N, C-alpha and C positions, 0 to 999 in steps of 0.2 A: 383252779376252781376248788371250791371247798363245802362243807356241810357242817351240821352241827348233831350231836348226839348227847343227849341229856344236858343240853346247854353248852357242851364243850366243843370246841373247834376241832373238826377231823379234816385234815387235808388228804385228797386223794390224788391219783395220777391224772395227768391232762391226756385228752383224747383228741386224735386227729381224724379227719374224714375223708372219704374218698367215694367216687362214682365213676362210672364209665360213660363214654359219649352216649351208648345206645340207649342210656337212661332219658335221655333227652329226644324223644322220637315223634314220629308224625301220626302215630295212633292208628295204624293200619292192624288188622288182626286177620286170622284165617278165614274170616266170614265177610271182611270189608275192607276198602281202600283206605287211603290216608286221609286224615281229617285236619291236619294241620301242616303247615309249610315247614319244610327242613330247613337246616341252618348249617353253615360250613363248621368244619373243627375248630377253625380259629375263633369264631363266634361263641363256640360252646366253652372254649377255653376262657373266655373273658366273663363267664358267668361263674365260675368255680368260687373264687375268692368271695365276692358279693354274697354267696350262699353260705359261706362258712367252711368250704372245703379247701384241701390243701394239696390233694394228689388225684391222679387220674388213672383209673383202671384201662387197659387197652385189650382188644383182640388185636393180632398182628395186622390185619387188613384195615383196622381204623386207622393205623398208623401209615400204612402204604397200601392204598386201595389197589385192585388188581394186581397184587403182588405176585400171583402164580403166572403172570405174564413177563415179569422182569426177572433180569439176572440179579446175582447176589450183591454186584457192586452198586447197581441202580438201586436195590433196596436198601442198602445201607446209607447211601447219600440222601435219599428221600426221607429215611427216618432221623437222620442228623437234621434235616430240616424242621421236622417236627419238634424236636429237643430245642431247638432256638425259639419255636413258638411257645414251648412250656416255661422256658427261662425268663421269656419276656412276660409272662404272667406270674411268676413267682410259684410255679406249679412242679410238683415232682412226678414222676411216673412210678405207679406203685407195683403193677406187674404188667406182663403181656402174656397173652394166652393163644395160642395157635387156633384158628378157627378151622376146624377140619371136618365141619358138618355140613357145609353148603356146596361143596364141590362135587360134580357128578362123580368123581372118583371114589368118593366114600359112601356111596349108596349102601353097600354092603358092610360099611364099618370103615374105619382109618387103619389103626395098628391091627385089628383083628379081621380085616377083610379077607375074603377066601381067595383073592386075587394077590398073588406076591408083587407085582407091578405096583398095584395101589397102595399096598402096605409100605412099599419103598417110597412111593411119592408122598404119604402122610408122614414119614420120618423126616424126609428132606425138608418139608414145608415146616415142621418143628425146629429143625435147625435153623432155618431162616428167620422163625421167631425168635430164637435166641439171639440172632445177629442184631434183629430190631431192638431186643432188650438192652443190649450193650450200648446201641447208638443212644436210646432215650434215657438210659441212666439207672436201670432196675437190674437186680439179679434175681427178682422172683418170677417164675414162671407158673401160671395156672392151667392145669390139665382138666378141662370138663369133657369127660369121655362120652360125649353125646351119643354117638352111633356104635359104641362098643357094647354090643348085645344082640338079642335076636327078636324076631317077631315068630319064628318057627324054631323050637328048643334044638330040634335035630339038625339044623343047618350049620351049626358050629360046635366045636369041642370045646367046653368050658374050661377044662384044665390046659388045653393048648392055647386058649385066649388069653389066661393068666400069663403064660409064658411070653405071649407076643407083647403083651403091654409091658412087662418087664424088660424084654429086649429093647422096645422104643425109649423107655426112660434110660435105660443103661447107656443107649446112643446118646443121650441129651447131656447126661451127667458127664460123659467121657468127653463130649465136645467142648463143654466149658466148665472147668473144675470150681468155678464161684457161684454158678447158679444154684438156687434151691428151687424145688419143685413142690407145688401145692395141688395134690388131687382134690378136685371138686366132685364128690360123689353124688349119685341121683338115681332113684330107683327105676325111673321110666321116662318116657317122653324125652326124644323122639322114639325110641325103641320100647317095645312093650317089656322087655326084661333086660336090664343092664346087667353086665358082668361086675361092676364095682358100685352097688347100690347104697352103702353106707359108710359112714365114718371108720368102721372097724374094718371094713373091705380095704379102704383106701389106705389106711395106714398098714394094714398086713402086706399089701402089695409093696409099700416102701421098704418093708424088711427083706424083701426078696432081691432087692436092687443091688447094685455094686457099691452104693454108698447111701445106707439108710439114714445117715445124720443129715442129709440133704433133702430128703422127701418127707412131707408133711401134707397137711389138708387145708382145704377152704371149706368152711362148713356154711352152707346156705340155709336160712330158716325154712323156706318153702320146700326145699329138696328133703330136709329131715321129716317135715310133716308129711309129704308124700309117701314116706316109708314108713308111717305110722309111729314116729319116734319124736320124743321132745327135743327140740333143738338145743335147749340148755344142758340136757345130759349129754347130747353128742359132744358139745363144747367142752364140758367138764371131762369126757372121756379124753378128748384130745390134748386138753390142757395138763392132764395127768402125766402125759409122755412128752409134754413140751413140743407137740406137733402142730399146734394151732397157729399156721402162718399168717392167716387173714380169715375174715369172715364177709359174707354176703348177707346182710340183715334185709329182711323184708316180712312180709305176712301173707296169710293164705286163707281164703273163705271156704275152700273145700278141697276134695280130693281129685277133681276132675282134670287140672292141669296146672301148670306152674304159673301163678297169676301175678306175682311180683308187686303185691299191694304195698302201699306204705308201712314202713315198720311200725307195730304197735296199733293198726288201725283196726284190725279184727279182734285180736286175743291181747288184752292189755297185760293180764297176769303172765302170759307165755312170753311177752317181750319183756317184762319186769325180770323174769327169771333168767333170761340171757344176758341182760345188762348186769344182773347181781352176780352171775358166775364170772362173767369177764372181769368185772372190777375187783371181785374177791381175790383173785388170782393174778392180779396186776397184768392182764392183758395191754399190750402196748409198750411195756417198759423196755421192750427192745425194737422199738420203732415200728410195730405192727400199727396198721391203719384199721379204724372202723369203717368197713367197706359197705355200702349199700348197693342193693340191685334192685331198684324199685322202678315202676313205670307209671307214667300218669294215666287216669282213668282215660278211656276213649271218648267220654263226654266232656272232658276239662277242656275249657278255652284257654286260648293262649297260644302265642307264637315265638317262642316255644313255652310250653308248659313246664313250670319248675317247681310249684308249691308242694309237690310229692316230696321232693327232695329236701326242702327245707323242713317241711313237716316230719319226715322221719328224723332228721337231726335233733329237731326240737323235741320229739317225743323220746328220744334216747337220752338227751339231757334232763329232761323232766324226770324220767324213770331213774336216771343215776341219782338225782337229788332225793328221790324217796328211798332208794337202795341206802344211801349214806346217812338218811335220817332215821333208820330204824334203830329202835331201841334194842341194841344186841344183847345186853343183859337179860331183857325180858325174853327174847327169842331163845336164848341159851337156857333160860329157867324152863319155859314151856317144852322144849326138847328134853330136858332132863326129866321133867315130870312126865313126859310122854302125854302132854296135854294137848293133842295136835288139832282137836276142835278149836281151842282158844288161839293157837297159833294161826290157824286157819282164819280166823276173825281179825287178828291182829293185822295179817297181811293185807286182807280186804280193807280194813278200816284205813291202812296207810295208803292203798292205791285210790281209795276214795277221798283222800284228803282229810280224814277223820281221826288221824291216828294220835 
């Protein structure tokens, strides 16, 4: 793909896109039941390529349902069956994430539970997720530390919680010397107060582990917004350390909960700046995917509903064209002149197609 600046061709990097099976969903929410029929994992795989996607994001039990009831050998065998389905569709697995927040044993947290037996179960489940990752052909593990936090601050020791998270990550790094771990920070939901709320917290945790070179981050747009931060700044921070292993692009209407709106559908300029920082610093050059975590509106018809995915990819590519079409000399001149009002106008005009 390419673009022009001042009439001259400018070639940029190519991007590959991914999403997870949960992004093709039935429309249930905390206040109501499903509104669309479900489809099988194999049916979902057949939709990826026609929508322009090359890789699948997985939770461990997306690959092996009811895995907590199975032994390690059976888990690996069933994961290998899913790999064959991926291969048949020409798809790759981007990452596997242990789903540690839906089991009764993690009501009080997973790695930071006050129950030692529950902590041990969470680590064991994480090692099985690594087994699944091996079988489906990825070395990237994403950790969304969903219940590592508190409703009542005095219920846990925050310093000890950090140590417990590091201990769990160390076990995972030791178990497989080839995996990389991307921590996905979020400040709240489901817990009122998360121990690892921002990109900086996630990266700092990595530097406490046995192998910091293999611990980075997955930055989700909505999670940064919920923390009161700008997603593009969070991405730039991680890029400065070469720790941005993947992204979850979406959008957010407000601060009430994680909405997973289509990328660019709420705040076009905020989305533009995410695309701009990713493209400026060659995100994807080492095989990273542009990952989406978007869900169809509950009101959307279709079984399954897929337009939120194609829209998000289209928005990204349209904004990429805007980014690459900017008059960089004019931008540099306005910055040098400290004429930020004119720079503001230049960006707005570009976003309105009047640059």
